[in-house]
MIMI-467581 format. One line per 10 residues: number of its first residue (from 0); for each residue x, y, z of C-alpha. Coordinates in Angstrom, 2 decimals, padded with zeros to 5 digits. Layout:
% MIMI-467581
NUM) X Y Z | ...
This chain:
% MIMI-467581
0) -010.45 -016.22 063.58 | -007.01 -016.57 061.97 | -004.38 -013.94 062.74 | -000.69 -013.77 061.85 | 000.93 -012.54 065.05 | 004.22 -011.67 066.64 | 003.92 -013.70 069.83 | 007.35 -013.04 071.35 | 010.14 -010.47 071.17 | 012.22 -012.71 068.91
10) 012.41 -013.74 065.24 | 009.35 -015.48 063.87 | 005.56 -015.23 063.63 | 002.66 -017.55 064.39 | -000.65 -018.09 062.60 | -003.01 -018.22 065.59 | -006.71 -018.65 066.32 | -007.91 -015.68 068.37 | -011.34 -014.17 069.14 | -012.86 -011.78 066.61
20) -012.46 -008.13 067.66 | -015.42 -005.92 068.53 | -015.46 -002.30 067.32 | -015.32 000.29 070.09 | -016.47 003.89 070.03 | -015.68 005.53 066.68 | -014.38 002.29 065.16 | -015.38 -000.07 062.36 | -014.83 -003.80 061.95 | -013.47 -004.94 058.58
30) -013.39 -008.41 057.05 | -009.97 -008.50 055.40 | -009.93 -009.62 051.76 | -006.34 -008.97 050.65 | -003.20 -007.80 052.45 | 000.23 -006.85 051.15 | 003.61 -007.55 052.71 | 005.91 -004.58 053.32 | 009.58 -004.32 054.20 | 008.47 -003.27 057.68
40) 006.68 -006.60 058.06 | 009.86 -008.45 057.06 | 011.86 -006.56 059.71 | 009.21 -007.35 062.31 | 009.34 -011.01 061.31 | 013.15 -011.09 061.52 | 013.10 -008.85 064.61 | 015.92 -006.75 063.20 | 016.53 -003.19 062.04 | 014.26 -000.84 063.98
50) 011.71 -003.57 064.77 | 012.73 -004.29 068.39 | 011.09 -001.66 070.52 | 008.54 -000.60 067.90 | 006.10 -003.44 068.60 | 005.03 -005.03 071.87 | 004.04 -008.71 071.48 | 001.59 -010.32 071.27 | 000.26 -008.38 068.28 | -001.15 -008.94 064.81
60) 000.90 -007.51 061.93 | -000.26 -005.98 058.65 | -000.82 -002.38 057.54 | -001.45 -002.77 053.79 | -004.91 -004.26 053.34 | -008.35 -003.98 051.79 | -011.57 -005.43 053.08 | -015.28 -005.05 053.63 | -016.99 -003.27 056.51 | -019.02 -005.80 058.51
70) -019.90 -003.73 061.61 | -019.68 -000.18 062.91 | -019.16 000.78 066.53 | -021.02 003.33 068.64 | -020.41 006.91 067.59 | -020.11 006.04 063.89 | -023.08 007.45 062.01 | -024.00 005.15 059.14 | -025.04 006.66 055.83 | -025.20 005.97 052.10
80) -023.27 009.01 050.89 | -019.87 008.72 049.18 | -018.04 009.88 052.30 | -020.21 008.03 054.80 | -019.64 004.52 056.09 | -021.94 001.53 056.13 | -021.81 -002.25 056.22 | -020.86 -003.80 052.88 | -018.49 -001.10 051.63 | -015.11 -002.15 050.25
90) -012.42 -000.07 051.90 | -008.70 000.50 052.22 | -007.19 001.85 055.43 | -004.73 004.66 056.23 | -002.25 002.94 058.53 | -001.24 005.99 060.59 | -003.46 006.78 063.57 | -002.84 010.38 064.63 | -003.50 012.22 067.87 | -005.58 015.12 066.51
100) -004.15 017.41 069.21 | -000.58 018.32 068.26 | 000.24 021.46 066.30 | 000.60 019.62 063.01 | -002.72 017.80 063.38 | -004.54 021.01 064.27 | -002.93 022.77 061.29 | -004.15 020.09 058.88 | -000.77 018.36 058.56 | -001.86 015.07 060.06
110) 000.81 013.08 058.20 | 003.34 014.99 060.35 | 001.69 014.13 063.68 | 004.35 013.77 066.37 | 002.34 011.07 068.20 | 001.49 008.82 065.25 | 000.93 005.15 065.96 | 000.86 002.52 063.24 | -001.79 -000.09 062.55 | 000.01 -003.42 062.41
120) 002.96 -001.96 064.32 | 001.59 -000.32 067.48 | -001.90 -001.88 067.40 | -003.38 -005.01 065.81 | -003.31 -004.94 062.03 | -004.75 -006.54 058.94 | -003.00 -009.91 058.74 | -006.18 -011.46 060.08 | -009.69 -012.44 059.05 | -011.03 -009.34 060.83
130) -009.53 -006.08 062.08 | -010.91 -003.08 063.96 | -009.72 000.42 062.98 | -010.76 004.03 063.68 | -013.53 005.13 061.34 | -011.48 008.20 060.40 | -008.78 005.97 058.91 | -011.14 004.21 056.51 | -011.03 005.03 052.80 | -014.04 003.93 050.74
140) -013.03 002.55 047.35 | -015.00 003.01 044.11 | -016.38 -000.12 042.43 | -013.58 -000.31 039.84 | -010.94 -000.68 042.58 | -011.07 -004.36 043.47 | -009.69 -005.83 046.70 | -006.28 -006.58 045.17 | -005.77 -003.02 043.96 | -007.24 -001.73 047.21
150) -004.56 -003.58 049.17 | -001.91 -001.62 047.24 | -003.17 001.82 048.24 | -000.79 002.21 051.18 | 002.38 001.85 049.06 | 000.66 003.57 046.13 | 000.06 006.50 048.45 | 003.78 006.56 049.26 | 004.51 006.74 045.54 | 001.94 009.47 044.90
160) 003.24 011.49 047.87 | 006.79 011.19 046.52 | 005.75 012.24 043.02 | 003.81 015.20 044.43 | 007.07 016.80 045.54 | 008.03 017.98 042.05 | 006.58 018.93 038.69 | 006.78 015.84 036.47 | 005.11 016.91 033.23 | 007.69 017.23 030.47
170) 010.55 016.48 032.88 | 013.35 013.91 032.82 | 012.89 011.76 035.93 | 015.47 009.48 037.56 | 014.22 006.87 040.07 | 016.77 004.95 042.12 | 015.38 001.64 043.35 | 012.97 -000.67 041.50 | 011.11 -002.03 044.50 | 007.30 -001.91 044.38
180) 007.10 001.80 045.28 | 009.84 002.75 042.83 | 007.99 000.89 040.08 | 004.76 002.67 041.03 | 006.61 005.99 040.80 | 007.65 005.10 037.25 | 004.01 004.41 036.34 | 002.88 007.67 037.94 | 005.59 009.73 036.24 | 004.52 008.34 032.87
190) 000.89 009.04 033.74 | 001.85 012.65 034.58 | 003.52 013.12 031.19 | 007.21 012.97 032.03 | 009.54 013.18 029.01 | 011.83 010.34 030.06 | 011.56 008.01 033.08 | 014.73 006.12 033.99 | 014.85 003.57 036.83 | 018.04 002.11 038.29
200) 018.59 -001.03 040.36 | 020.88 -004.06 040.51 | 018.14 -006.71 040.21 | 017.06 -007.60 036.67 | 013.75 -009.09 037.85 | 012.70 -005.84 039.46 | 013.94 -003.78 036.53 | 011.72 -005.88 034.28 | 008.76 -004.84 036.44 | 009.77 -001.19 035.99
210) 009.84 -001.58 032.21 | 006.47 -003.31 032.27 | 005.03 -000.44 034.33 | 006.19 002.21 031.86 | 009.83 003.16 032.50 | 011.58 004.29 029.32 | 014.82 002.73 030.49 | 015.43 000.26 033.32 | 019.14 000.36 034.07 | 021.15 -002.31 035.87
220) 023.98 -000.12 037.13 | 026.31 -003.12 037.36 | 026.01 -003.60 033.59 | 025.66 -000.14 032.03 | 026.32 003.44 033.02 | 023.92 006.33 033.42 | 026.02 008.65 031.20 | 025.58 006.18 028.33 | 021.82 006.01 028.95 | 021.57 009.79 029.17
230) 023.44 010.17 025.88 | 021.08 007.72 024.18 | 018.05 009.65 025.47 | 019.59 013.07 024.71 | 019.50 014.14 028.35 | 022.28 016.70 028.12 | 022.32 018.60 031.41 | 021.02 016.04 033.88 | 017.68 014.86 035.23 | 015.14 017.44 036.37
240) 013.65 015.28 039.15 | 015.20 012.57 041.31 | 013.20 010.06 043.37 | 015.21 007.94 045.83 | 013.33 004.73 046.65 | 016.09 002.29 047.61 | 017.46 003.51 050.93 | 020.94 002.64 049.65 | 023.63 005.33 050.06 | 024.48 004.96 046.38
250) 020.94 005.96 045.44 | 021.10 009.48 046.83 | 024.65 009.94 045.58 | 023.50 008.90 042.10 | 020.79 011.57 042.16 | 023.29 014.19 043.30 | 025.72 013.26 040.54 | 023.26 013.03 037.64 | 020.51 015.58 038.34 | 020.75 019.04 036.84
260) 021.33 022.19 038.90 | 018.17 023.23 040.72 | 016.61 019.76 040.58 | 014.18 018.53 043.23 | 015.16 015.30 045.00 | 012.47 013.41 046.95 | 013.73 010.74 049.35 | 011.44 007.92 050.50 | 013.89 005.01 050.87 | 014.98 004.55 054.48
270) 018.73 003.90 054.90 | 019.93 001.44 057.53 | 022.31 004.00 059.01 | 024.15 007.26 058.49 | 026.27 007.72 055.37 | 028.38 010.55 053.90 | 026.93 013.04 051.43 | 028.90 015.55 049.36 | 027.10 018.60 050.68 | 029.28 020.85 048.55
280) 027.52 019.51 045.46 | 024.10 019.83 047.11 | 024.75 023.48 047.95 | 026.48 024.65 044.78 | 023.99 022.83 042.54 | 021.12 024.30 044.56 | 019.17 021.08 044.96 | 015.90 021.00 046.85 | 015.81 017.83 048.98 | 012.51 016.68 050.46
290) 012.02 013.82 052.89 | 008.83 011.83 052.30 | 007.07 009.58 054.80 | 003.66 007.97 054.48 | 000.90 009.88 052.75 | -000.72 013.29 053.08 | -003.92 012.59 054.97 | -006.03 012.54 052.96 | -005.11 014.56 049.90 | -002.86 011.76 048.63
300) -005.74 009.28 048.88 | -007.98 011.49 046.74 | -005.27 011.92 044.11 | -004.47 008.20 044.02 | -008.13 007.23 043.68 | -008.94 009.83 041.04 | -005.93 008.89 038.91 | -006.74 005.19 039.18 | -010.39 005.83 038.30 | -009.50 007.67 035.11
310) -006.83 005.38 033.66 | -007.07 001.68 032.89 | -003.42 001.79 031.86 | -002.42 003.11 035.29 | -004.52 000.46 037.05 | -002.85 -002.23 034.95 | 000.61 -000.80 035.64 | 000.02 -000.69 039.39 | -001.41 -004.22 039.44 | 001.60 -005.48 037.47
320) 003.85 -005.07 040.52 | 002.14 -008.05 042.18 | 004.40 -011.05 041.58 | 003.28 -013.48 044.32 | -000.04 -014.47 045.86 | -000.38 -016.77 048.87 | -003.00 -017.98 051.32 | -002.51 -017.11 055.00 | -001.47 -020.71 055.65 | 001.40 -020.15 053.20
330) 002.67 -017.15 055.14 | 006.20 -018.52 055.51 | 006.59 -018.80 051.72 | 005.14 -015.30 051.42 | 007.73 -013.81 053.76 | 010.50 -015.74 052.01 | 009.44 -014.21 048.69 | 009.14 -010.71 050.17 | 012.63 -010.96 051.66 | 014.22 -012.30 048.47
340) 015.03 -008.86 047.04 | 013.74 -009.93 043.62 | 009.97 -009.97 044.19 | 007.50 -007.23 043.49 | 004.53 -006.99 045.81 | 003.52 -010.13 047.74 | -000.19 -010.51 048.55 | -001.96 -012.63 051.17 | -005.48 -013.72 050.13 | -007.59 -013.77 053.33
350) -010.76 -014.88 051.50 | -009.36 -018.41 051.25
């Protein structure tokens, strides 16, 4: 089978022919249909940032994917119920494999497992014709969620988890960073009934995606100021909720400067390094700051699925973040697009 692999501890990847995997105890084998590129994949390709040391070559990348179950291993009881697994089901996959033994796992906080390993980072992932994963990480999709939407559920789960951190209904929401997850947050905030949703970035192409997904204002901060936008929208005291999706130091500082006293700030964007924060403002304005990583397993998956099932508009908004589609043989062009800083979500079509 084809597999896009990191074959050496150096920049680059290779599309290889390797044997098909066989599911072990408690595992299922999935035929991959669609897979999405993530910033983590770009770092692994470039072998920069935190990539060196996180992956041991040779290994197949890919943690955002949707496919079809083609085999189940021993210990997996097949059934036809909604929460049971069987051959032929279309599924997405939770990319974090947890230990089940640490305090957080035993307390039902599996997304906080201290021994988490990542599919596509610490074990072979979904940039391949077939992948084997633990049955407990499989999420069965309803019929209306096609393979393309199913491949977006990992980043969509990040967005849902971020938006879960604060009440959004009737609130003024500021999102810093119009990457795919920031754009999804804009769509979710609108779906939740926010009063105004404002997204900031410095890339017009990505801001256009935010507008298309439902942002009331998409602001290029190199061309206009937030105070002017706030005046036009009659936001007098500051934003009620801030979602930081960029990882840029200016993103968090923007939230601190323009959110009202007592606001909740949820931070998903990962900065490249330490940066100064005016903690005097954080304290005196009584902000609540919440770090967000991954998804709540599996409450976020239920919420994401139920919202997508009930809203064609939301499904269209989420799908609109896809700007590029490539075959596996075009993987170099796919990574070039993903690293451009102007693309939305880049998809690899493993059916072709």
